C-alpha positions in Angstrom: -0.5 -6.5 -3.1 0.7 -5.7 -6.4 -1.4 -6.3 -9.0 0.6 -7.9 -11.0 -1.3 -10.4 -13.4 -4.4 -8.7 -14.4 -5.2 -10.4 -18.1 -6.5 -9.0 -20.9 -9.2 -10.9 -22.9 -9.0 -11.2 -26.7 -10.6 -8.5 -28.9 -14.3 -7.8 -28.7 -16.3 -7.6 -31.7 -17.2 -4.3 -32.9 -21.0 -3.2 -33.7 -22.2 -0.9 -36.5 -22.7 2.1 -34.0 -22.7 5.1 -36.4 -25.9 6.4 -35.2 -24.3 7.2 -31.9 -21.5 9.3 -33.5 -23.6 12.6 -32.9 -23.9 11.8 -29.3 -19.9 11.1 -29.1 -19.2 14.5 -31.2 -21.6 16.3 -28.9 -20.0 14.6 -25.6 -16.3 15.5 -26.9 -17.0 19.2 -27.6 -18.8 19.8 -24.3 -16.4 18.3 -23.0 -13.9 20.5 -24.4 -15.5 23.8 -23.9 -15.3 22.8 -20.3 -12.3 22.3 -19.9 -11.4 25.8 -21.8 -13.4 27.5 -19.7 -11.8 25.8 -16.5 -8.6 27.1 -18.2 -9.8 30.9 -18.7 -11.1 30.9 -15.2 -7.7 29.8 -13.9 -5.7 32.0 -16.0 -2.1 32.3 -17.0 -1.0 32.4 -13.7 2.6 32.0 -14.1 2.9 34.3 -17.6 5.6 32.0 -19.1 7.9 32.4 -16.0 10.0 30.0 -17.3 10.3 30.6 -20.6 11.2 34.2 -20.1 14.1 33.0 -18.0 15.3 30.9 -20.9 14.9 33.8 -23.2 16.5 36.6 -21.0 19.6 33.8 -20.4 19.5 33.1 -24.4 20.1 37.2 -24.9 22.6 37.4 -21.9 24.7 35.0 -23.7 24.1 36.1 -27.2 25.4 39.7 -26.0 28.9 37.9 -25.2 28.3 36.9 -21.4 28.8 33.8 -19.5 25.6 31.5 -20.0 25.6 30.1 -16.6 26.4 33.8 -14.9 22.9 34.7 -15.6 20.9 34.9 -12.4 17.3 36.0 -12.1 15.7 37.0 -8.3 12.9 35.2 -7.1 10.4 35.5 -4.2 9.7 31.9 -3.6 13.6 30.6 -4.7 15.9 33.2 -4.1 17.8 33.5 -7.0 16.9 31.4 -10.4 20.0 30.3 -12.9 19.9 28.9 -16.2 20.2 25.4 -15.1 20.0 23.2 -18.4 22.8 21.1 -20.3 24.7 23.3 -22.9 22.9 21.1 -25.8 19.5 22.8 -24.9 21.1 26.0 -24.6 22.0 25.5 -28.6 18.5 24.4 -29.1 16.8 27.3 -27.3 19.5 29.9 -28.6 17.6 31.3 -31.9 14.4 32.2 -29.4 17.1 35.1 -28.1 16.1 36.9 -31.7 12.6 36.5 -31.3 10.0 38.1 -29.0 8.1 36.8 -25.9 5.0 36.7 -27.7 6.2 34.6 -30.3 8.3 31.8 -28.4 5.1 31.9 -25.7 2.8 31.0 -28.8 5.2 28.1 -30.2 5.6 26.4 -26.9 2.1 26.8 -26.0 0.8 25.1 -29.8 4.1 22.9 -29.6 3.0 21.3 -26.3 -0.8 21.2 -27.0 0.6 19.5 -30.3 2.8 17.0 -27.9 -0.3 16.0 -25.4 -2.9 15.2 -28.7 0.0 13.1 -30.1 1.1 11.2 -26.8 -2.7 10.6 -26.0 -3.7 9.4 -29.4 -0.5 6.8 -28.5 -1.5 6.0 -25.1 -5.4 5.2 -26.2 -5.0 3.5 -29.4 -4.4 0.3 -28.2 -7.5 0.4 -25.9 -9.9 1.8 -28.4 -8.4 -0.7 -30.9 -8.8 -3.9 -28.7 -12.5 -2.5 -27.6 -13.6 -1.5 -30.5 -14.3 2.2 -29.9 -13.5 4.7 -32.4 -9.9 6.0 -31.6 -10.8 9.8 -32.3 -13.8 9.2 -29.4 -11.4 8.0 -27.2 -8.7 10.5 -27.8 -11.6 13.2 -27.7 -12.7 12.3 -24.4 -8.8 12.2 -22.8 -7.1 14.8 -24.3 -9.0 17.4 -22.6 -8.3 16.1 -19.5 -4.9 15.3 -20.2 -4.8 19.1 -20.8 -6.8 19.5 -17.1 -4.3 18.8 -14.8 -1.5 20.5 -12.9 1.2 19.0 -14.7 0.2 20.0 -18.1 -1.4 23.5 -16.7 1.9 24.0 -15.1 4.4 23.2 -18.7 2.0 25.8 -20.6 1.7 28.6 -18.3 5.7 28.5 -17.1 6.1 27.7 -21.1 8.6 24.5 -20.2 9.8 22.0 -22.8 8.6 18.7 -20.7 6.2 17.5 -23.7 9.1 17.5 -26.2 11.1 15.1 -23.9 8.0 13.2 -23.2 7.3 12.6 -27.5 11.2 11.1 -27.3 10.7 9.0 -24.7 7.7 7.7 -25.6 8.5 7.1 -29.6 11.3 5.2 -28.4 9.7 3.3 -26.1 6.3 2.6 -27.7 7.5 1.9 -31.0 11.2 1.8 -31.6 12.2 -0.3 -29.0 9.4 -3.0 -29.5 10.2 -3.4 -32.9 14.0 -3.6 -32.3 14.2 -0.8 -35.1 18.0 0.4 -35.2 17.1 3.7 -34.3 16.0 2.4 -31.0 17.3 4.6 -28.1 18.1 7.9 -30.1 15.0 9.6 -28.3 15.7 8.7 -24.9 19.6 9.9 -26.0 18.6 12.7 -27.2 16.1 13.5 -24.3 18.9 12.9 -22.1 20.9 15.2 -23.4 18.6 18.1 -23.3 17.6 17.6 -19.4 19.2 14.8 -17.3 15.8 13.6 -15.6 15.1 11.1 -18.7 18.6 9.2 -17.7 16.5 6.7 -15.9 15.0 5.5 -18.7 18.8 4.6 -20.0 18.7 2.3 -16.7 15.1 0.7 -17.7 16.7 -0.5 -21.2 19.4 -2.1 -18.9 17.4 -3.3 -16.4 14.9 -5.0 -19.2 18.2 -6.3 -20.9 17.6 -4.2 -24.2 21.7 -3.9 -24.3 21.6 -2.5 -28.4 19.2 0.3 -27.3 20.8 1.2 -24.2 23.8 1.5 -26.3 22.2 3.7 -28.7 20.8 6.0 -26.2 24.3 6.2 -24.5 25.6 7.0 -27.7 22.8 10.0 -28.8 23.5 11.5 -25.6 27.2 11.7 -25.9 26.9 12.3 -29.5 24.5 15.7 -28.6 26.7 16.5 -25.5 30.1 16.9 -27.7 28.1 18.8 -30.3 27.2 21.3 -27.4 31.0 21.1 -26.6 32.5 21.4 -29.9 30.2 24.5 -30.4 30.3 26.1 -26.6 33.8 24.4 -25.1 33.5 27.2 -22.4 29.5 26.8 -21.2 30.2 22.7 -21.7 33.4 22.5 -19.4 31.9 24.6 -16.9 28.4 23.1 -16.8 29.8 19.2 -16.6 32.2 20.3 -13.8 30.7 22.8 -11.9 27.6 24.0 -12.1 26.4 19.9 -12.4 27.0 20.0 -8.8 25.8 23.1 -7.5 22.6 22.2 -6.4 21.7 25.2 -4.7 21.3 26.4 -8.6 18.1 24.0 -9.1 15.7 25.5 -6.3 14.9 24.7 -2.6 14.3 21.4 -2.1 11.7 22.0 0.8 9.3 24.2 -0.9 5.7 22.5 -1.8 6.2 22.2 -5.5 9.1 19.7 -5.4 7.5 16.6 -5.3 10.6 14.0 -4.5 11.1 12.2 -1.8 13.7 14.5 -0.6 11.4 17.2 -1.1 8.6 15.5 1.5 11.7 14.9 3.9 12.8 18.3 3.6 9.1 19.8 4.5 9.0 17.2 7.1 12.5 18.5 8.7 12.1 22.6 7.9 13.7 24.8 8.9 16.7 22.4 9.6 17.8 20.0 6.7 16.8 16.6 6.3 18.7 13.7 7.5 21.0 12.5 3.9 21.2 8.4 5.1 17.1 8.8 5.4 17.1 9.8 1.9 19.5 7.7 0.4 17.8 4.8 1.7 14.4 5.6 0.5 15.9 6.2 -3.0 17.1 3.2 -3.3 14.2 1.1 -2.0 12.3 3.4 -4.7 14.6 2.8 -7.5 15.3 -0.9 -6.7 11.6 -1.8 -6.6 10.1 0.3 -9.2 12.6 -1.1 -11.6 12.4 -4.4 -11.0 8.8 -4.1 -11.1 9.4 -2.3 -14.5 11.5 -5.2 -15.7 8.9 -7.8 -14.5 6.2 -5.6 -16.2 8.2 -5.9 -19.7 8.7 -9.5 -19.3 4.9 -10.0 -19.2 4.5 -7.9 -22.2 3.0 -4.5 -20.8 5.7 -2.1 -22.3 3.4 1.1 -21.0 3.6 -0.3 -17.3 7.2 -0.7 -17.5 8.0 2.5 -18.8 5.4 4.3 -16.1 6.9 3.0 -13.2 10.2 4.2 -14.6 9.1 7.6 -14.8 7.4 7.4 -10.9 10.9 5.9 -10.1 12.2 9.2 -11.5 10.0 11.5 -10.0 10.2 9.9 -6.5 14.5 9.8 -7.1 15.0 12.9 -8.4 16.7 15.8 -6.0 13.8 18.0 -7.3 10.8 17.4 -9.2 8.5 20.1 -9.9 4.8 19.4 -11.1 5.5 20.1 -14.6 7.7 17.0 -14.6 5.2 14.6 -13.6 3.7 13.4 -17.1 4.0 9.9 -15.9 0.8 10.1 -14.0 -0.7 9.8 -17.6 0.0 6.9 -18.5 -0.7 5.3 -15.4 -4.3 6.7 -15.0 -4.6 4.9 -18.9 -3.0 1.6 -17.1 -5.6 1.6 -14.1 -8.9 2.4 -16.4 -7.7 0.2 -18.8 -7.4 -3.0 -16.3 -10.3 -1.3 -14.3 -13.0 -1.7 -17.4 -15.4 -4.2 -17.3 -15.6 -7.4 -19.7 -18.7 -6.0 -21.5 -16.9 -2.9 -23.3 -19.4 0.5 -23.2 -20.1 2.5 -26.1 -21.6 0.1 -28.3 -19.6 -2.7 -28.2 -20.9 -6.5 -28.4 -19.6 -8.4 -25.6 -17.7 -11.4 -25.7 -19.1 -15.0 -25.1 -18.5 -16.3 -21.7 -16.2 -19.0 -22.7 -13.9 -16.3 -24.4 -13.2 -14.5 -21.2 -10.7 -15.5 -18.5 -8.8 -14.4 -15.6 -9.4 -12.3 -12.8 -12.3 -10.4 -15.1 -14.2 -13.4 -14.9 -13.3 -15.1 -10.9 -16.3 -13.7 -9.6 -17.3 -10.8 -6.4 -13.1 -10.8 -5.5 -12.2 -10.1 -9.0 -15.3 -7.0 -8.9 -13.8 -5.2 -6.0 -10.0 -5.4 -7.2 -11.4 -3.7 -10.6 -13.6 -1.5 -8.4 -10.7 -0.3 -6.2 -8.3 0.2 -9.4 -11.3 2.8 -11.0 -11.2 4.3 -7.7 -7.6 4.6 -7.2 -7.7 6.3 -10.7 -10.7 8.9 -9.6 -8.6 9.8 -6.5 -5.4 10.2 -8.1 -7.1 12.3 -11.3 -9.0 14.5 -8.4 -5.7 15.2 -7.1 -4.0 16.2 -10.3 -6.7 18.8 -10.9 -6.5 20.4 -7.5 -2.8 20.2 -7.8 -0.4 20.9 -5.1 0.8 24.7 -5.7 -2.0 26.1 -8.3 -4.9 26.1 -6.1 -3.4 26.6 -2.6 -0.6 29.3 -1.5 1.9 27.5 0.6 3.5 30.4 1.5 7.4 30.7 1.0 8.9 30.6 4.6 11.1 27.6 5.8 7.9 25.7 7.8 7.7 22.1 9.1 4.7 20.2 8.1 3.0 19.8 11.3 -0.4 17.6 11.1 -1.4 14.8 8.8 -4.0 16.9 6.8 -1.3 19.3 5.8 1.6 16.5 5.2 -1.2 14.7 2.4 -1.7 18.1 0.8 1.6 19.1 0.7 3.0 15.8 -0.6 -0.2 14.3 -2.6 2.6 13.7 -5.7 5.3 11.7 -3.8 2.5 9.5 -2.2 0.6 9.0 -5.0 3.7 8.1 -6.7 5.1 5.7 -4.0 1.3 4.3 -4.0 1.6 3.2 -8.0 4.7 1.7 -7.4 3.4 -0.7 -5.4 -0.3 -1.1 -7.0 -0.1 -0.3 -10.7 -1.3 -3.3 -12.2 0.7 -5.4 -15.1 -1.8 -6.7 -17.5 -0.7 -10.3 -19.2 -1.1 -10.5 -22.8 -1.3 -6.8 -23.6 -2.4 -5.1 -26.7 0.1 -4.9 -29.3 2.1 -1.4 -29.3 0.4 1.5 -31.0 2.1 1.2 -34.1 1.9 -2.5 -34.0 
């Protein structure tokens, strides 16, 4: 049964706990050092592979060749092309003039800054409501976000996903709730850079934020038209030819593809999956997930709403690589916030019993629910740390999935996203937005 009605109690009364600061600093430093050590052990296994494709494609284009003719052989995918829209090519074009080391440094620093900024946005309401220092909570969460496979893949492949996350979260946590005139611009630009964020325009529509949805469409159109004015031949070719050439994106049966189509392709391999089954599953996932997202917004829980939408996008996209599924991060924040007890730890004074309400004060049954949410968060985090391709070599042949254990391991993110569509709690009377 969906956990749709977990309420938030009133803000707790903070206590003077400055004596705890040295210990908190020590914990944050120790955790950060442990994560750095783990990443050093893991190593840069991809050596900025995707970034180097971007750079090679940009140099190929700068030399006067057609952008979408660029192709690079790959042991897994066979051939890799430049598949981003022309607007993204305009943003990447200046990198044709710099070395791979400089570009890798820029992308890595940008990704890490984006992780810090977005994590602070996510944890600030919890820290404020529970009387915790924001630096302390963010200091605990940031290293854990860096540790998981989606972030590791983003960094070591040299991907641009965290730029999109910043644009989307800035819109949906700040501009849209405050009804800013700029609400929707971030989502529109993100959609012009990569089509994946277009699902959030649908989210704006189903939550009846008509003006923000219109602004998103106009921003995406403006960026696309700008690219068309600068690169008309590439724009025409992308939108009318290459966009529909699905073989350019990659093998759908590869374990790294954590979408519903990837799951079905792995079950059917070496044959092709049933298209009708995929369409039915996509329709159910999109319909149910967006319905729950709309319910979350009506309850006032913007974070749950946008998280559900991101998980829907991961499930229904034809190709969803591990670096696409950042949306498990806000899902974990929602789960842990809902699972925390009435009496916050780390030096916050408890509320009087009369101030408590709802499921957290409802007795043993409520305790079971909260324990289940905490356990779910722990299992999903562990799955994200292990990942689906980082530590397991699945080979490159098209082979079917023949036993339950392999099925689970090869589809960890698909199964987790589907489970969260049903079980992600929607919190009544949620906290104010991060900027509120």
